[in-house]
C-alpha positions in Angstrom: -5.8 8.7 3.5 -4.3 7.3 7.2 -2.4 9.9 9.2 0.5 7.1 9.0 0.4 7.1 5.6 -0.2 10.7 5.4 3.1 11.7 7.6 5.5 9.7 5.1 4.6 12.0 1.5 7.2 14.6 2.2 9.5 11.1 2.7 8.3 9.8 -0.4 8.5 12.8 -2.5 11.8 13.2 -1.7 13.0 9.9 -2.0 11.6 9.5 -5.5 13.2 12.9 -6.4 17.4 11.3 -4.9 16.4 7.9 -6.9 15.7 9.9 -10.2 19.5 11.7 -9.4 21.1 8.1 -8.5 19.7 6.6 -11.7 20.7 10.0 -14.1 24.0 9.1 -13.0 24.3 5.7 -13.0 26.7 4.8 -16.2 25.2 4.0 -20.3 25.1 0.2 -21.9 25.8 3.2 -24.5 29.4 3.4 -23.6 29.9 0.1 -23.1 28.8 -3.7 -23.2 29.4 -4.7 -19.8 27.0 -1.5 -18.4 24.4 -3.7 -20.1 24.4 -6.8 -18.0 22.9 -8.1 -15.5 24.6 -7.6 -12.3 22.7 -9.5 -9.5 19.5 -11.5 -9.2 17.4 -10.0 -6.0 13.7 -11.5 -4.3 11.3 -10.5 -7.7 13.9 -9.6 -10.7 17.3 -9.1 -11.9 19.3 -6.5 -11.3 21.3 -4.1 -13.1 24.2 -1.0 -12.6 21.3 1.8 -12.5 19.4 -0.6 -9.4 22.2 -1.2 -7.5 22.8 2.5 -6.1 18.9 3.1 -5.6 18.9 -0.3 -4.0 21.6 1.2 -1.4 19.8 4.2 -1.1 16.5 2.1 -0.5 18.4 1.1 2.4 19.3 3.9 3.7 15.9 5.6 3.7 14.5 2.6 5.2 16.7 3.1 8.2 16.3 6.6 8.3 12.1 6.2 8.6 12.4 3.0 10.9 14.0 5.3 13.9 11.4 7.6 13.5 8.6 5.4 13.5 7.6 1.4 12.8 7.1 1.2 9.5 7.3 -2.0 6.7 8.8 -1.6 3.2 8.6 -3.8 -0.1 11.1 -3.8 -2.8 11.7 -6.2 -5.4 15.6 -7.0 -4.2 15.0 -7.7 -0.6 10.9 -8.2 -0.3 9.3 -7.1 2.5 11.6 -5.4 5.2 10.0 -4.6 9.0 11.7 -1.9 10.8 10.9 0.3 14.2 12.5 2.8 16.6 15.6 0.9 19.0 16.2 0.5 22.5 18.8 3.5 22.5 18.5 6.9 21.1 18.8 7.5 17.4 18.4 3.8 16.4 16.2 1.1 14.7 15.7 -2.9 14.8 14.4 -5.2 12.5 10.2 -6.0 13.7 8.5 -9.9 12.9 6.1 -9.0 10.7 4.3 -6.0 9.4 1.6 -5.8 12.9 3.4 -2.8 14.3 0.9 0.1 13.5 3.3 1.8 11.0 2.4 2.2 7.2 2.9 -0.2 4.7 5.4 0.8 1.4 5.7 -0.7 -2.2 8.4 0.5 -4.5 9.7 -0.2 -7.1 12.5 2.2 -7.2 13.1 1.8 -11.5 10.7 0.8 -13.6 12.0 0.7 -17.0 15.8 -0.1 -16.3 16.5 -1.2 -19.8 15.3 1.5 -21.5 16.6 3.8 -19.8 20.0 2.2 -19.8 19.9 2.3 -23.4 19.0 5.8 -23.5 16.0 5.0 -25.2 13.1 6.0 -23.0 12.3 7.1 -19.3 11.9 5.0 -16.1 9.5 5.3 -13.5 10.2 4.9 -9.5 6.6 3.7 -8.6 5.3 4.2 -5.2 2.4 2.8 -3.3 1.7 3.0 0.2 -1.0 1.2 2.9 -1.8 2.3 6.1 -1.4 0.1 9.0 -2.4 -3.6 9.1 -1.5 -7.1 10.7 -0.8 -8.7 7.0 1.0 -7.2 4.4 -1.3 -5.5 2.4 -3.1 -6.7 -1.2 -3.3 -3.5 -3.2 -6.7 -2.9 -2.6 -5.8 -1.1 0.6 -3.0 1.1 -1.3 -4.0 4.6 0.1 -1.6 6.9 -1.9 0.2 6.8 -5.3 3.5 8.8 -7.0 4.6 7.7 -10.4 7.5 9.7 -10.9 9.6 10.1 -14.4 13.3 9.1 -14.1 14.3 10.9 -17.7 16.8 9.7 -20.2 19.8 12.3 -19.7 18.4 14.9 -23.0 14.9 15.5 -21.7 14.6 18.6 -19.9 11.1 17.8 -17.6 10.4 14.9 -15.3 6.9 14.1 -15.0 4.8 13.3 -11.5 1.8 11.5 -10.5 0.5 12.1 -7.7 -2.8 10.4 -6.4 -4.3 9.7 -2.9 -7.5 7.0 -3.1 -10.8 8.9 -3.8 -9.5 12.1 -4.3 -7.8 12.0 -7.8 -4.6 12.5 -9.1 -2.2 15.2 -9.8 0.0 16.1 -12.3 3.8 17.6 -11.9 5.8 18.6 -14.0 9.3 19.4 -13.1 12.0 21.0 -14.9 15.4 19.9 -15.1 17.4 22.7 -17.0 16.3 25.3 -14.9 13.5 26.2 -17.0 10.0 28.3 -15.1 8.0 25.4 -13.5 4.6 24.7 -14.6 2.0 24.3 -11.7 0.3 20.8 -10.3 -3.0 20.5 -12.3 -5.5 17.6 -12.0 -5.3 14.3 -14.3 -7.9 13.1 -16.4 -7.9 11.1 -19.0 -10.4 11.3 -22.3 -12.7 8.8 -22.4 -14.1 8.1 -25.8 -14.5 4.4 -26.0 -12.5 5.4 -29.4 -11.6 1.6 -31.3 -9.0 3.0 -33.4 -6.5 5.6 -34.3 -4.6 5.3 -31.0 -2.3 3.3 -29.3 -3.5 -0.2 -28.1 -0.6 -2.3 -27.7 -0.7 -6.4 -26.3 2.7 -6.1 -24.4 4.8 -9.2 -25.2 8.7 -8.7 -23.0 9.7 -12.6 -24.2 10.5 -13.6 -27.9 9.2 -17.1 -26.7 5.5 -16.1 -26.4 5.2 -13.0 -29.0 3.5 -15.2 -31.8 0.6 -16.5 -28.7 0.5 -12.5 -28.1 0.6 -11.4 -31.5 -2.5 -14.0 -32.2 -4.7 -13.3 -29.3 -4.2 -9.1 -30.6 -5.1 -10.4 -34.3 -8.1 -12.0 -33.0 -8.9 -9.0 -31.6 -8.5 -6.6 -33.8 -10.3 -8.4 -36.5 -13.2 -8.5 -34.6 -12.8 -4.4 -34.0 -13.4 -4.3 -37.9 -15.9 -6.7 -37.8 -18.3 -5.3 -35.4 -17.4 -1.9 -34.3 -15.9 -0.6 -38.0 -12.5 0.2 -36.2 -9.8 1.1 -39.2 -7.6 -1.6 -37.8 -4.2 0.2 -39.8 -5.2 3.0 -37.2 -4.7 1.3 -34.2 -1.0 1.4 -32.9 1.7 -0.7 -31.0 4.4 0.3 -28.5 6.1 -2.8 -26.2 7.5 -0.9 -23.4 9.4 -2.5 -20.9 7.7 -0.7 -17.6 4.9 -2.2 -16.7 3.9 0.8 -14.1 4.7 3.4 -17.5 2.5 1.7 -19.4 0.1 2.9 -16.7 1.4 6.2 -16.3 1.2 6.8 -20.2 -2.9 5.2 -19.7 -3.1 7.8 -17.3 -1.6 10.6 -19.2 -3.6 9.7 -22.2 -1.3 8.2 -24.6 -2.3 4.7 -24.6 -6.2 4.6 -25.2 -5.9 0.6 -24.0 -2.7 -2.0 -22.8 -3.0 -5.4 -22.6 -0.2 -7.5 -20.6 -1.6 -11.1 -21.1 1.7 -12.8 -20.1 0.5 -14.8 -16.9 -2.1 -16.9 -19.8 0.8 -17.4 -22.3 2.5 -20.6 -23.5 5.9 -20.7 -25.4 5.5 -23.4 -28.3 6.6 -26.1 -25.6 3.8 -25.5 -23.3 6.1 -23.0 -21.4 5.4 -20.0 -18.8 7.3 -16.7 -19.3 8.4 -13.8 -16.9 5.3 -12.1 -15.9 4.9 -8.4 -14.4 5.1 -8.4 -10.2 3.3 -6.2 -8.1 5.8 -3.9 -7.2 6.2 -2.9 -10.7 2.1 -1.6 -10.3 1.3 -0.9 -7.1 1.7 2.8 -7.0 0.5 3.3 -10.4 -2.9 1.1 -10.4 -4.1 4.2 -8.2 -3.1 6.8 -9.9 -4.3 5.6 -13.1 -7.5 4.7 -11.4 -7.6 8.2 -9.7 -7.5 9.6 -13.2 -10.7 7.6 -14.6 -8.6 5.2 -16.1 -10.0 1.7 -15.7 -7.1 -1.2 -14.7 -8.8 -4.7 -14.2 -7.6 -8.4 -14.1 -7.7 -10.6 -17.0 -11.1 -11.4 -16.5 -12.1 -7.6 -16.3 -12.3 -7.7 -12.6 -11.0 -4.6 -10.9 -6.8 -5.3 -10.4 -6.0 -7.2 -7.1 -3.4 -9.0 -5.7 -0.7 -9.5 -2.8 1.5 -7.0 -2.5 4.9 -9.3 -2.7 7.8 -10.2 -4.9 6.1 -13.2 -6.6 2.7 -13.3 -7.5 2.5 -12.9 -11.7 0.3 -10.2 -12.4 -1.6 -9.6 -15.9 -3.2 -6.7 -16.5 -5.9 -5.0 -18.9 -5.8 -1.4 -19.2 -8.4 1.2 -20.3 -8.7 4.9 -20.7 -12.2 4.9 -18.4 -15.2 3.1 -18.1 -16.8 4.1 -21.6 -13.7 2.4 -23.4 -13.8 -0.3 -20.8 -17.2 -1.3 -22.0 -16.8 -1.0 -25.7 -13.6 -2.7 -26.0 -13.7 -5.6 -23.1 -16.3 -7.6 -24.2 -13.6 -8.2 -27.5 -11.1 -8.9 -25.5 -13.3 -11.8 -23.1 -13.3 -14.1 -26.8 -9.6 -13.6 -27.5 -7.9 -13.7 -24.2 -6.9 -17.5 -23.0 -7.9 -19.1 -19.6 -5.9 -19.8 -16.7 -3.6 -22.7 -18.6 -3.0 -24.5 -15.1 -7.0 -25.3 -15.3 -5.9 -27.7 -17.8 -8.2 -27.2 -20.6 -7.6 -25.4 -24.2 -7.2 -21.9 -25.1 -7.9 -20.4 -28.3 -4.6 -19.6 -29.1 
């Protein structure tokens, strides 16, 4: 790991802890319908009430780090920012680009805001860090990943997945209600290549593309039943509005497979839909991969993408290489070709 990335690790852990605190203090949508409505629009997505305080905190975090050394930060609210020490002691200045010799940090402060607002499920802070470069990093350059759980108010524990490229993934479980802590442990998935008795979600966020997604899922599971003797009544679904959270569940062994095909899906009028963005996934991709999972693009190649706020991202996640090798041939038969090729897909 690049020394500039290693230097940031304590500050990144402190960032995740503070974001967790702020997010859990945010008003609940259970208290007022007003708190469920968007309050703004950032560079990559809409902003809800819980996002406001965490984005303001990231502004101050960025300034504190820029005073110390050059750094670039990508968030869904403001896109890429670049900063470094100013001319006066204790000051910082904006820099024109990331060609400054410092690390590049990608943060989604609250991945899963919608579930968290309604106290349905936890959200996650998703952090990925690349070393210095003259241009904004792509996913393949990410060296450090941290995915930190933001539990609902009723929870007593928060999980954190932390990975260094090539060195595996660790799981930490932090008590929130005064219990005794648990020692960190290496995280490694069980890659048993199962075809049933597990969770195999096809994510369909918007109602407009759910019919297309369900049609593809049905074809996929029928293939598993025909060619793999799968008991498809035991292939379970889960619609979790948190892309990084989906990969965390994959790394934790709770999912066997997850497919987000949204960039290839069209509604009945031939229109696309809202998709995941690179900042939603970046640190989680590394954590899942280092835990033994396989995270691929929709053609089955290792997932790589430019790190920005605009690129639509689809992905396939598998518990490990054996699971991927067994399931990928069936997915390849049903996943549509990119809609911009002008050719008809199987939907």
